[in-house]
C-alpha positions in Angstrom: 0.0 0.0 0.0 2.7 2.4 1.0 4.7 1.6 -2.0 1.8 2.1 -4.3 1.0 5.6 -2.7 4.7 6.6 -2.8 5.0 5.7 -6.4 1.9 7.8 -7.2 3.3 10.7 -5.4 6.7 10.3 -7.1 4.8 10.1 -10.5 3.2 13.4 -9.9 6.6 15.0 -8.8 8.2 13.7 -11.8 5.6 15.3 -14.4 6.1 18.5 -12.3 9.8 18.4 -12.7 9.5 17.6 -16.3 7.3 20.6 -16.8 9.6 22.9 -14.8 12.7 21.6 -16.8 10.9 22.3 -20.1 9.9 25.7 -18.9 13.5 26.5 -17.9 14.9 25.4 -21.3 12.3 27.7 -22.9 13.5 30.7 -20.9 17.1 29.8 -21.2 16.8 29.5 -24.9 14.9 32.8 -25.5 17.0 34.7 -23.1 20.2 33.6 -25.0 18.4 34.3 -28.4 17.1 37.8 -27.5 19.0 41.1 -27.1 21.0 40.9 -23.8 19.1 41.9 -20.7 16.1 42.8 -22.9 13.8 40.1 -21.2 14.7 41.3 -17.7 14.3 44.8 -18.6 10.8 44.3 -20.0 9.7 42.6 -16.9 11.1 45.3 -14.7 9.3 48.0 -16.7 6.0 46.4 -16.8 3.2 49.0 -16.4 1.3 48.4 -13.0 -2.0 49.7 -14.3 -2.1 46.9 -17.0 -1.1 44.3 -14.4 -4.1 45.3 -12.3 -6.3 45.1 -15.3 -5.0 41.5 -15.8 -5.8 40.5 -12.3 -9.4 41.8 -12.8 -9.8 39.8 -16.0 -8.5 36.7 -14.4 -10.8 37.0 -11.4 -13.7 37.3 -13.8 -13.0 33.9 -15.1 -13.8 32.2 -11.9 -17.0 34.0 -11.8 -17.8 32.8 -15.3 -16.9 29.2 -14.3 -19.2 29.6 -11.1 -22.0 30.8 -13.4 -21.6 27.5 -15.6 -22.1 25.4 -12.5 -25.0 27.6 -11.3 -26.8 27.0 -14.6 -26.1 23.4 -14.7 -27.4 22.6 -11.3 -30.6 24.6 -11.9 -32.7 25.6 -8.9 -30.6 23.5 -6.6 -27.9 26.1 -7.1 -29.9 28.5 -4.9 -28.7 26.5 -1.9 -25.3 27.7 -2.7 -24.2 31.4 -3.0 -22.3 32.7 -5.9 -19.4 33.5 -3.6 -19.2 30.0 -2.5 -19.2 28.7 -6.0 -16.6 31.3 -6.8 -14.2 29.7 -4.2 -15.1 26.3 -5.4 -14.0 27.3 -8.9 -10.7 28.4 -7.8 -10.3 25.1 -5.7 -11.2 23.2 -8.9 -8.5 24.9 -10.8 -6.0 24.1 -8.2 -6.9 20.4 -8.0 -7.0 20.0 -11.8 -3.5 21.5 -12.1 -2.0 19.6 -9.1 -3.6 16.2 -10.2 -3.6 15.9 -14.0 -6.7 14.0 -14.8 -8.4 15.9 -17.8 -10.5 17.9 -15.3 -11.9 14.9 -13.6 -10.2 15.5 -10.2 -11.5 19.1 -9.8 -14.9 18.0 -11.1 -15.3 15.3 -8.4 -14.3 17.9 -5.7 -17.0 20.4 -7.1 -19.6 17.7 -7.1 -18.8 16.5 -3.5 -18.9 20.1 -2.2 -22.3 20.7 -3.9 -23.8 17.3 -2.3 -22.6 18.5 1.1 -24.6 21.6 0.4 -27.6 19.6 0.0 -27.8 19.9 -3.8 -29.6 16.9 -5.1 -27.5 14.1 -6.6 -29.2 14.3 -10.0 -28.8 18.2 -10.1 -25.0 17.9 -9.1 -24.4 15.5 -11.8 -26.3 17.7 -14.3 -23.8 20.3 -13.4 -21.0 17.9 -14.6 -22.7 17.2 -17.8 -23.5 20.9 -18.5 -20.1 22.0 -17.6 -18.4 19.3 -19.8 -20.6 19.6 -22.7 -20.4 23.5 -22.8 -16.7 23.4 -22.3 -16.0 21.3 -25.3 -18.3 22.9 -27.6 -17.2 26.4 -26.7 -13.6 25.3 -27.0 -14.3 23.6 -30.3 -16.0 26.8 -31.6 -13.3 29.1 -30.5 -10.5 26.9 -31.8 -12.4 26.7 -35.1 -12.6 30.5 -35.3 -8.9 30.8 -34.5 -8.0 28.3 -37.2 -9.7 30.1 -39.8 -8.3 33.4 -38.8 -4.8 32.0 -38.3 -4.7 30.4 -41.7 -5.1 33.9 -43.3 -2.8 35.8 -40.9 -0.2 33.3 -39.4 2.4 31.1 -40.8 0.8 28.0 -39.1 2.5 24.8 -39.8 0.7 21.7 -41.1 1.3 19.5 -38.1 -0.4 22.4 -36.0 -3.4 22.5 -38.5 -3.8 18.8 -38.1 -3.7 18.7 -34.4 -6.4 21.5 -34.3 -8.7 19.7 -36.8 -8.2 16.5 -35.0 -9.1 18.1 -31.8 -12.1 19.8 -33.2 -13.4 16.5 -34.4 -12.8 14.6 -31.1 -14.2 17.4 -29.0 -17.4 17.5 -31.2 -17.8 13.7 -30.9 -17.2 13.7 -27.2 -19.6 16.5 -26.6 -22.3 14.8 -28.7 -21.8 11.6 -26.7 -22.1 13.1 -23.5 -25.3 15.0 -24.5 -26.6 11.9 -25.9 -26.0 9.8 -22.9 -27.1 12.2 -20.3 -30.3 11.2 -18.5 -30.9 8.1 -20.8 -32.2 5.1 -19.2 -30.5 2.5 -21.2 -27.7 2.2 -23.8 -27.5 1.1 -27.3 -25.8 -2.2 -28.3 -22.3 -0.8 -29.0 -22.3 1.3 -25.7 -23.7 -1.7 -23.7 -21.0 -3.9 -24.7 -18.4 -1.3 -23.9 -19.8 -1.0 -20.4 -19.5 -4.7 -19.9 -16.0 -5.1 -21.1 -14.7 -1.7 -19.5 -16.2 -1.3 -16.0 -14.8 2.3 -15.9 -16.8 3.4 -18.8 -19.9 1.6 -17.3 -19.6 3.7 -14.0 -18.9 6.9 -15.9 -22.0 6.3 -18.0 -24.1 5.4 -15.0 -23.3 8.8 -13.6 -24.4 10.4 -17.0 -27.7 8.6 -16.8 -28.3 9.8 -13.1 -28.2 13.6 -14.3 -31.6 15.3 -14.6 -32.5 15.3 -18.3 -34.6 18.5 -17.7 -31.4 20.3 -16.9 -29.0 18.7 -19.4 -31.3 19.1 -22.4 -32.7 22.6 -21.5 -31.6 25.0 -24.2 -31.7 27.9 -22.0 -29.3 26.2 -19.5 -27.0 25.1 -22.4 -27.0 28.4 -24.0 -26.2 30.1 -20.7 -23.3 27.7 -19.8 -22.1 28.0 -23.4 -21.9 31.8 -23.0 -20.0 31.6 -19.9 -17.5 29.3 -21.3 -16.9 31.5 -24.3 -16.5 34.4 -21.8 -13.7 32.4 -20.1 -11.9 32.0 -23.2 -12.1 35.6 -24.4 -11.2 36.8 -20.8 -7.9 34.5 -20.9 -7.2 35.8 -24.3 -7.8 39.5 -23.2 -5.4 38.9 -20.2 -2.5 37.8 -22.6 -3.2 41.1 -24.7 -3.1 43.2 -21.6 0.2 41.5 -20.5 1.6 42.5 -23.8 0.5 46.0 -23.3 2.1 45.9 -19.8 5.5 45.1 -21.4 5.3 47.8 -24.1 4.0 45.7 -27.0 0.8 46.7 -28.9 -0.1 43.6 -31.2 -3.6 43.4 -32.8 -6.2 41.6 -30.6 -7.0 39.2 -33.3 -3.4 38.1 -33.5 -3.3 37.5 -29.8 -6.5 35.5 -29.9 -5.2 33.2 -32.5 -1.9 32.9 -30.5 -3.7 32.1 -27.4 -6.0 29.4 -28.7 -3.3 27.5 -30.4 -1.2 27.8 -27.3 -4.1 26.4 -25.2 -4.4 23.7 -27.6 -0.7 22.5 -26.9 -1.5 23.1 -23.1 -4.5 20.7 -23.4 -2.7 18.0 -25.3 0.5 18.3 -22.9 0.9 15.5 -20.3 2.5 17.8 -17.7 0.2 19.6 -15.1 -1.3 22.6 -16.7 0.8 22.3 -19.9 3.7 23.6 -17.9 6.5 24.5 -20.4 4.4 23.4 -23.5 2.1 26.4 -23.2 5.0 28.8 -22.7 7.0 27.6 -25.7 3.9 27.6 -27.9 2.7 31.0 -26.8 6.0 32.6 -27.3 6.2 31.1 -30.8 2.6 32.0 -31.9 2.9 35.7 -30.5 6.3 35.9 -32.3 5.1 34.9 -35.7 1.9 37.1 -35.2 4.4 40.2 -35.1 5.5 40.5 -31.4 9.2 40.4 -30.6 10.4 37.3 -29.0 11.4 38.8 -25.7 8.1 40.8 -25.2 6.2 37.4 -26.3 7.8 35.5 -23.5 7.6 38.2 -21.0 3.9 38.5 -21.6 3.4 34.7 -21.5 5.2 34.4 -18.2 3.1 37.3 -16.8 -0.1 35.5 -18.0 0.9 32.3 -16.5 1.7 34.1 -13.2 -1.7 35.4 -13.1 -3.6 32.3 -14.3 -1.6 29.4 -13.0 0.7 30.4 -10.2 -1.1 33.2 -8.4 -4.4 31.1 -7.9 -2.4 28.2 -6.4 -2.2 29.4 -2.9 -5.8 30.4 -2.5 -6.8 27.2 -4.5 -5.0 25.0 -2.0 -6.8 26.7 0.9 -10.1 26.5 -0.9 -9.5 22.8 -1.8 -8.8 22.0 1.8 -11.9 23.7 2.9 -14.0 22.0 0.3 -12.6 18.6 1.2 -13.3 19.4 5.0 -16.9 20.8 4.1 -16.3 24.1 5.5 -16.8 26.0 2.2 -20.3 24.9 1.7 -22.6 23.1 4.4 -26.1 21.7 4.1 -28.8 24.3 4.5 -29.7 24.7 8.1 -26.5 22.8 9.4 
């Protein structure tokens, strides 16, 4: 038992170290390639007012995430205040980044916290379905727009285009599958055979079927969640643009959007927590081919990662501990 737990912990530490090493390699390469001391100078001369705007934009992403879950759980969400959902969203981010699992670990934390608050199981699972479906559909839509824009304005290489098209296809198929299975009482022949052969799929589909179909198939709920997910993407891209303004660059917002979407694709496909290293390399490259100097692109990327990845880690740890202990949300009347 101890050996297995130790191996799991060592496995997590190894991927973190790999990501940190990759990030260090990117920084070292660009620092060597760019004008001497230019990178350090840009960071030191960052404009505080734009950094404050970046903090506000990133803070708004958690509000949008909370609204996704509020929409997905319907009337049951009234049991949990928006402020508590906000803290749960930060906790989810921390857990997802600390334990790479495609978002599953943070989602489980969220659901458990909602159940402790007295949210019905079917409503909490509906939140999972709505959040998952709206996330992939919004990501596919945003990536599709970026692909069209990028083909006309960026020197995007064929492998990147292939990866984007493949992700769009898989994301669309996964979204359709989740939507189709949510709230269903029984599966078709192929799905039933998969459930029997792979118990994990059977358990996952069982959770999908326990979701409330009145919520998971409600157009108003899905539109609201989709809009909130789109807002998260745009707020993140706007944060990158503001970070560029903070270091003295002034790229076109459309160029920054294209660069952010393709960088986030590499972050999603990366095996290290939060795409550590992979995102930085991709973002620096994409912003550079979009017309930004290499040193400004790296500086802005590291600032963005500071606001979106590193800064929320401490409060995320605190809120995750509170959620695990049941102190963020409690059952009504408890």
